[in-house]
C-alpha positions in Angstrom: -44.6 -25.7 -2.9 -46.4 -28.3 -4.8 -43.3 -30.9 -4.9 -42.8 -29.8 -1.4 -46.4 -29.9 0.1 -48.6 -33.4 0.4 -51.6 -32.8 1.7 -53.9 -36.5 1.3 -57.1 -37.1 3.0 -58.1 -40.7 4.0 -60.8 -41.7 6.8 -61.7 -38.7 8.0 -57.4 -38.5 8.7 -55.7 -35.6 7.3 -52.1 -36.6 6.3 -49.6 -33.8 5.6 -46.3 -34.5 4.1 -43.4 -32.6 3.6 -40.6 -33.5 1.2 -37.6 -31.3 1.1 -34.4 -33.0 1.2 -32.4 -33.8 2.6 -33.2 -33.6 6.1 -36.0 -31.7 5.6 -34.3 -28.4 7.4 -37.2 -25.9 8.6 -36.6 -23.0 6.2 -39.1 -20.5 5.2 -40.6 -23.0 2.5 -40.8 -25.7 4.5 -42.1 -23.5 7.5 -44.7 -22.0 5.1 -45.6 -25.4 3.6 -46.1 -26.9 6.9 -48.6 -23.6 7.8 -50.5 -24.6 4.3 -51.0 -28.1 4.7 -51.7 -28.4 8.2 -54.4 -24.9 7.5 -56.2 -26.8 4.5 -56.9 -29.5 7.0 -57.9 -27.9 9.9 -60.0 -25.8 7.5 -62.1 -28.9 6.9 -64.7 -30.1 8.3 -64.4 -33.5 7.3 -60.9 -34.0 8.6 -61.0 -35.0 12.4 -57.1 -35.1 12.8 -54.4 -34.6 11.5 -50.8 -36.3 11.0 -47.7 -34.7 10.2 -45.2 -36.3 8.5 -41.6 -36.4 6.6 -40.8 -37.9 3.3 -36.8 -39.3 2.6 -34.9 -40.6 5.9 -36.0 -38.0 8.4 -38.4 -36.3 10.3 -37.3 -32.2 10.8 -33.9 -32.9 11.5 -33.8 -29.1 13.1 -33.6 -25.7 11.7 -32.0 -24.7 8.4 -28.7 -23.7 10.1 -27.9 -21.3 6.4 -30.5 -19.1 8.0 -28.0 -18.1 11.1 -27.7 -14.6 11.2 -30.2 -13.8 8.4 -33.2 -11.8 9.1 -36.4 -14.4 9.6 -39.1 -14.4 6.7 -42.8 -14.7 8.1 -43.8 -17.4 9.4 -41.2 -17.9 12.1 -40.4 -21.1 13.5 -42.3 -19.9 16.8 -45.1 -18.3 14.8 -45.4 -21.9 13.1 -45.4 -23.8 16.5 -47.9 -21.6 18.2 -50.3 -22.3 14.6 -50.1 -25.8 15.1 -50.6 -26.5 19.0 -53.9 -23.7 18.6 -55.3 -26.2 16.2 -58.6 -27.1 17.1 -58.3 -31.3 16.4 -55.7 -33.6 16.8 -52.1 -33.3 15.4 -50.0 -36.2 15.5 -46.3 -36.1 15.2 -45.1 -39.3 13.0 -41.7 -38.9 13.7 -38.8 -41.6 11.9 -35.1 -40.3 11.4 -34.5 -38.1 13.8 -36.2 -34.9 15.5 -33.6 -32.6 16.3 -33.0 -28.8 17.2 -36.5 -27.2 15.7 -37.8 -30.7 14.4 -38.8 -31.8 18.4 -39.8 -28.4 19.5 -42.5 -28.7 16.4 -43.4 -32.0 17.9 -43.4 -30.8 21.0 -45.8 -28.5 19.3 -48.2 -31.2 18.3 -50.6 -32.7 21.2 -49.7 -36.8 20.2 -46.6 -37.7 19.0 -45.9 -41.4 17.0 -42.4 -42.9 16.6 -40.7 -45.6 14.9 -38.5 -47.2 17.5 -35.1 -46.2 15.2 -36.4 -43.0 15.9 -34.0 -40.4 17.4 -35.0 -37.1 19.5 -32.4 -34.5 21.4 -31.8 -31.1 21.4 -28.1 -30.5 20.0 -28.1 -26.5 20.2 -26.1 -26.5 23.0 -23.1 -27.8 19.9 -23.4 -24.8 18.4 -23.0 -22.3 21.4 -26.6 -22.1 21.4 -29.4 -23.1 23.6 -33.7 -24.4 21.9 -35.2 -20.7 20.1 -38.5 -21.8 20.0 -40.0 -23.0 23.3 -38.1 -26.4 23.6 -36.7 -24.9 27.1 -40.1 -23.8 28.1 -41.7 -27.4 27.1 -39.4 -30.3 27.4 -38.9 -29.7 31.3 -42.8 -30.1 31.3 -42.9 -33.2 30.4 -39.6 -34.8 31.7 -39.6 -32.6 34.4 -36.1 -30.1 34.9 -33.5 -32.8 36.5 -34.1 -34.5 33.2 -34.5 -31.7 30.9 -31.2 -30.3 31.9 -29.3 -33.0 31.5 -30.7 -34.3 27.7 -30.4 -29.6 26.9 -27.8 -28.6 28.2 -25.5 -31.8 27.2 -27.4 -31.7 23.4 -27.5 -36.1 24.1 -29.6 -37.0 22.0 -32.4 -40.1 23.3 -33.9 -43.5 21.1 -37.5 -43.6 20.5 -37.9 -46.3 23.5 -36.2 -43.8 25.9 -38.5 -41.0 24.5 -40.9 -42.8 25.3 -40.4 -43.6 28.9 -39.8 -40.6 30.1 -43.2 -39.3 27.9 -41.9 -37.6 24.7 -43.7 -39.7 22.5 -46.4 -41.3 23.1 -46.6 -44.5 21.2 -44.0 -46.0 19.2 -45.1 -47.3 15.6 -44.1 -50.3 13.4 -40.2 -49.8 11.6 -42.3 -50.4 7.9 -46.0 -48.6 8.5 -45.7 -45.7 10.2 -47.8 -43.5 8.4 -50.4 -46.3 8.8 -50.3 -46.4 12.6 -50.3 -42.8 13.3 -53.4 -42.8 10.6 -54.9 -45.6 12.7 -53.7 -43.6 16.1 -55.2 -40.6 14.9 -59.3 -42.7 14.4 -58.6 -44.0 17.6 -57.5 -40.8 19.3 -61.2 -38.9 17.2 -63.3 -42.2 18.9 -62.1 -41.6 22.1 -62.7 -38.2 22.1 -58.7 -37.6 23.5 -58.4 -34.6 25.1 -55.8 -31.9 22.5 -53.0 -32.6 24.9 -50.9 -28.9 24.6 -47.5 -29.4 26.9 -47.5 -25.6 27.1 -50.7 -26.2 30.0 -48.6 -29.2 31.6 -47.7 -27.6 34.7 -47.5 -30.5 37.3 -43.7 -31.0 37.2 -42.0 -27.6 36.7 -44.2 -26.3 39.8 -43.5 -29.3 41.8 -39.8 -28.5 41.1 -40.7 -24.5 42.9 -38.4 -23.9 46.0 -36.4 -26.3 45.0 -33.1 -23.9 43.7 -30.9 -27.1 44.8 -31.9 -28.6 41.6 -29.7 -25.8 39.5 -27.2 -25.7 42.2 -26.0 -29.3 42.0 -26.2 -29.5 38.2 -24.4 -26.6 38.0 -21.4 -27.7 40.2 -21.4 -31.3 39.0 -20.6 -29.8 35.6 -18.5 -27.3 35.9 -15.6 -28.4 35.0 -16.7 -29.3 31.5 -18.6 -26.5 30.6 -15.8 -24.4 32.1 -15.5 -21.7 29.6 -18.9 -22.0 27.6 -21.5 -19.4 27.9 -24.6 -21.9 26.3 -24.9 -24.8 29.2 -24.8 -22.0 31.8 -27.7 -19.7 29.6 -30.0 -23.0 29.2 -29.6 -23.8 33.1 -31.1 -20.3 33.3 -34.0 -21.0 31.0 -35.1 -23.7 32.8 -35.3 -21.8 36.1 -37.6 -20.0 33.9 -39.3 -22.8 33.5 -39.8 -23.2 36.8 -40.3 -20.3 37.9 -42.6 -17.8 35.4 -45.6 -18.7 33.7 -44.8 -19.6 30.3 -45.5 -17.1 27.6 -43.4 -15.1 30.3 -40.7 -18.4 30.3 -40.7 -18.1 26.5 -39.7 -14.4 26.4 -37.0 -15.4 28.8 -35.5 -18.2 26.1 -35.5 -15.5 23.6 -33.4 -13.5 25.0 -31.1 -15.5 26.4 -31.0 -16.8 23.1 -30.7 -13.7 21.3 -27.7 -13.1 23.8 -25.9 -16.0 22.7 -26.2 -15.7 18.6 -24.3 -12.2 19.5 -21.0 -13.7 21.6 -18.0 -14.9 20.6 -18.1 -18.2 21.7 -21.5 -19.2 19.7 -19.5 -17.7 16.0 -16.3 -19.3 17.1 -18.8 -22.7 17.8 -21.0 -22.2 14.3 -17.3 -22.0 12.4 -16.2 -25.3 13.8 -19.8 -26.9 12.6 -19.1 -25.6 8.9 -16.0 -26.2 8.8 -15.8 -29.8 10.2 -18.4 -30.5 7.0 -16.9 -28.0 4.0 -13.6 -30.7 4.4 -16.0 -33.3 3.3 -16.8 -30.9 0.0 -13.6 -30.8 -1.9 -14.0 -28.6 -5.1 -13.6 -30.5 -8.8 -14.3 -33.8 -6.8 -17.5 -35.1 -8.0 -19.8 -36.3 -5.2 -20.9 -38.9 -6.1 -16.5 -40.1 -6.3 -16.7 -43.2 -4.3 -14.7 -43.5 -1.6 -11.7 -45.3 -0.2 -12.4 -47.9 2.3 -9.9 -47.0 5.4 -9.5 -50.6 7.1 -5.6 -50.2 7.9 -3.6 -47.5 8.7 -0.1 -46.3 8.5 1.4 -43.5 11.6 5.1 -42.6 10.5 6.7 -40.7 14.1 5.2 -42.3 17.3 5.9 -38.6 19.6 3.1 -36.7 21.2 1.4 -36.2 17.5 2.2 -39.2 16.0 1.2 -41.0 19.1 -2.3 -38.9 19.7 -3.1 -39.5 15.3 -2.3 -43.7 16.4 -4.7 -43.2 19.2 -7.7 -42.0 17.5 -7.7 -44.3 14.6 -7.1 -47.6 17.7 -10.5 -45.9 19.6 -12.4 -46.7 16.1 -11.0 -49.8 16.4 -8.8 -49.6 13.1 -4.9 -52.0 12.8 -2.7 -49.3 13.0 1.6 -49.6 12.0 3.1 -47.3 14.3 7.2 -46.6 12.3 10.0 -45.1 13.8 13.0 -44.3 13.2 15.0 -46.6 15.7 13.6 -49.0 18.8 14.4 -46.8 21.3 11.9 -43.9 19.9 9.3 -46.5 19.4 9.5 -48.2 22.4 9.2 -44.9 24.5 6.2 -43.6 21.9 4.1 -47.3 22.5 4.2 -46.8 26.4 3.1 -43.1 26.6 0.4 -45.0 24.5 -0.3 -48.0 27.0 0.1 -45.5 29.7 -2.2 -42.6 28.3 -5.3 -45.8 28.3 -4.5 -47.3 31.7 -5.2 -43.5 32.8 -8.3 -43.7 31.0 -9.3 -47.1 32.6 -8.4 -46.4 36.4 -10.8 -43.4 35.8 -13.3 -45.4 34.5 -13.7 -44.6 31.2 -12.7 -47.5 29.3 -12.1 -51.1 30.2 -8.8 -53.2 31.0 -10.2 -55.2 28.4 -10.6 -52.0 25.6 -7.1 -51.5 27.0 -5.6 -54.7 25.4 -8.3 -54.8 23.0 -6.6 -51.1 21.1 -3.4 -52.5 22.2 -3.2 -55.5 20.2 -4.2 -53.2 17.2 -0.4 -52.5 17.2 1.5 -52.6 14.9 5.4 -51.4 15.8 7.9 -51.5 13.1 11.2 -49.7 11.9 10.9 -50.4 8.8 8.6 -48.5 5.9 8.2 -51.6 4.1 5.8 -53.0 6.8 3.4 -49.7 6.1 2.9 -51.8 2.1 -0.8 -52.7 3.6 -2.0 -49.4 4.9 -4.7 -47.9 3.4 -4.1 -44.4 4.1 -0.8 -43.3 5.6 -0.1 -39.8 8.0 
């Protein structure tokens, strides 16, 4: 705990620093450290405001996914958030890196938020087949309104600090290199001005304004019907935001929890979590040291220009990697390159890419029937 938590006092401001590499995930020890640090500051009469900041490369990047499916040890994330929100001194979240999922939910429970311009915030749980389970679906609509909350939570799209500032998700931008100093200065400014303790849970204006407007949700469902088909999480997220509009905060949180647990037990969420872990496991090859230098891939060779080969080639072309495409004869080669071009032209007609993008990507293809042309490739598939 002593290595994870540092509590410092500076001219009336208590600074609680959490250092739990690599991403300050909100596991049990981190949750306990947050409560202990904030409680110490809250009980010290000399401390007038509290700054919550993280060491390392990021703010709390989200829940500890290794705890998924296991009994939650107290304090739960919900307990931590409620504790912070009820502190009778200003608590300021100082954000760098990313504040995703539980990290943003925690920041929304602080009374004020300051972030560096490069920071990103978001609620991406939908990508795991889940929804924010610690009040995120109830608090975010109270800041940005239900329309924007639907877009951000149901798609999981993160936003940059400047966009978050425009939406009111954060209150101030800090200098990129002086987050802590700027956060402390912000805290003192709040104390001097006797600024109110802003609890997001009490900000009801935007959700009340949406009551009696079911078309907000009807139109969102209709617009995204194709994209969300086959997935339960987006629909449950919509139901949660409907609850944020129609119910008192505590009842909305209860509804959120019910819908979260429904997803946790679903086959769809289990499958999406499996994919999430499997993708990350591919980079952890047994018996190869973690510090083994990786080889930079600048050029790729693909043998075979059929359906699979063409699709593989397009993946590399999409990221700007030159591709040498090899086939047994010129006829098969021309056919494969033609399919790639038609696929890109179809994307251009739909507005997904520009005509210039089509030509740029096609210009990265070196079509050949000579295997010797693969000699310059860093990777051959």
